[in-house]
N, C-alpha and C positions, 0 to 999 in steps of 0.2 A: 504494500500500500504506500501511497505517498501523497504529500500535499505540496503546497507551494510557498515559498518565502517571498519576502519583499525586499525591495531595495530602492535606491533613490530613483527619481524620475530619470528616464533615459537608460536605466539599468534595472529593468524590472526585477523584482525580487521574488525568488521562488521558494515556495514552501513545499517540501516534497512529501510530507506525511509519511515518510518512509519508516520502516522498522529500523531501530538503531539511530534514529535522529538524535543528534547531540543536544544537550541543554542549550548551548549557544544558538544553534539553529532554531530551536523552539522559541527562544526568547526573541530572536530577530524577527521571526514570523509574527509573533504576537505584537511586538512594537510596530512593525510595518503595517499590520492590519489596523491597528489603533490610529495610525497617522493617515490612513486612507490611501496608501501608496498603490499605484497601479502595477499589475503584474502581467506577464505574457505566458500563455499556455498553448500547448499543441496537442492535437488528437486527430485521429483519422479512422475511417472505415467503421462507423457505427452500424451501418446496414440496418437501420430501423425497419421493422416490419418484415425482415427477411427470415422466414422460419428456417429454411434449410442451412443458413449460416451457422446455426447452433450445432448442427451435425458436422458440417464441413470443417469448421474450425474448433470443434470441441469446446464450445462456450459453455460455461457452467450454469445453464438455465434450462428449466423444464419446458417453459412456454415462451412464445414470442412476446406476449404482453409483459411477462416478468423481465425479460431482457430489455425491452423498451423503457420500462419504468425505472429499472436499476440504472441504466445509462443516464437518464435524465436526472435522477436523484444524485448520483455520484458527481455529475457535472456541476449541478447547482449548489452542492455542498462545498465545493472547492472554489469555484469562480465567483468573484464579486461583480456587481453590475458595471463597474468602471474598468475591469480587466479586459484585456484583449485575448481572444482565442483564435488561433489559426487552425481552421478545420481543413485537413488534407485529403478531402475527397470521399465520395460514396456515402451520402447521407442515408439513403434507403434503397431497397431493392425488393422485387417480388411483385406478384400480381396484386393490384389494388393498394400498393404502399402509399402512405401519405406523403405529400410533397415536402421538400426541404423547408419551405416557409413555415409549415406547421410546427416542425421541430424547433426551428430557430426562435419562434415566438415563445416556446416553453423553456428556452435555455438562457442562462444569464451571460452577461458580458457582451462586448463588441466583437462580433464574429466575422472573420474574414474567410471566405470560402475559396479554396483551391479546387479546381474542377477535377472530379474523379471519373473513373471508367463508366460509372452508372449514373452520373449526374447529367441530366438534360437541361435544356433551357427552361428557366422558371422566371415568371414575372415577379419582380421584387428581390431577386438575388443576382448580383453581378459576379459571376465566377471568374477567377483569375487563372491563367495557365500556370503561373508560378509566382513566387514572391522571394525577394532577396532581403535578408536581414544581416546587418553587421552589429555585433554585440560583444563587448568585452574582449576585443581582439580577434574574435572569430567571425568568419563569413559563412552564413547558412543559406542554402538554396532550399526553399520549401516547395515541394512538388509532390503530386500524387504517386506517380510511377517513376522509379529511379532508373529504369532501363531505357537508354537512349535509342536502342534499336527496335523497340516495340512498335509495330506498325500502327497501333492505336494512338500513339503520341502525335500531337500536332507538330508541324515543322518548327514552330516557335519553341516548343518544349525540347525537341530533339537537338536543335542548335544550341540551346542554353546548356543542356546536360553535357554535350560533347566538348563545350568550351569551359566547363566549370572545374575548378581545382580546389574549392573549399569543401566544407561539410555539406552533405545532403540530408535533409530531414524529409521523410516520406511515409507513405502508407502503402496500400495496394497489395503488398506481399503477405499481409496477415501473419499467421504463424505456420504457413505452409512450406516455407523454404528457410528454416532456421539455420541451416548450415551457412548460407550466404547472406541472409538478411535477418540476423538476430536484432535485438534492441539496439545494440551498438556494434558495428563492424569497423574496428579501428584501421584495418588495412585499406578498406575501400572508402572510409570516412563517411559511412552512412548511419543514420539513426532512424529506426523503424518505430513510428508512433501509432501503428495500428492498435486498436483497443485491446486485442488479445495479449499484447506484450507490455501494456502499461496499466494492468489491473482495471481496465474498463473505466479509467478516470483520466482527465486531462493531466499532462505532465508539464511542469513549468520549465521555461527556458533557463531560469537561474539554477534550477536543480541540475540540468544537463551540464551547464558550465562548471558547476561546483564539483563535478566528477573528475575533472582534469582530463578532458577528452583526448588530448594529444598523447597521453600515456596509456590509454586503454587499447588493448589488443582485441578484446571481445567482451561483451556483456550480453547474456542471453535474454533476460527480461529486466524490467525495472527493479525487481526484487533480488536479482542475482548479484553476487559479488563480482566486481570487475576483474577480468584477467588482464594484468598489466604487461606491457612490452618489456 
């Protein structure tokens, strides 16, 4: 589990809600929230209303409604109204699934949507192909699918991926290719924030930075102990 901490403006503070969270981190989180500081969170691949995703990705839910409501509750417990959440694609899927606008109205924070494989045009949501963030000395490319050779990518996405040399934060892979796309792959400089790898809760950018990304060889899930280089 994890929460998010806070930091000064321009350096969103992350509270990771993690097991083993230090007293200092807990205190920083508490003070940050008290001061109303804004934080940055990331999450992808909720697949609201997608019944079969429970089986495909071994999600720990018995019913679709349970999955939907747990995802909403987890999100709203962590994210404050003034926080920013980068959603990395695939709001929902399946016959009769509710539109992304429905879920966005139920979720807290300022939400920026990166276009996923199953996201179509929706009135009221402006999907981005990708987003670049520079934060505490790191450059992050936020994109749904990290594979530049996937034919489903737009030319804009392919071009950006092929010319990118910083870290990539993505979804799309779920937990189906853990060998190559764990939570953190230090060799490829990828961070997989599909919900299955982050305890079905948004993860803060400050938490990611606090891990010491450049020293990580591999980290399977948000609860794993990082394997260092």
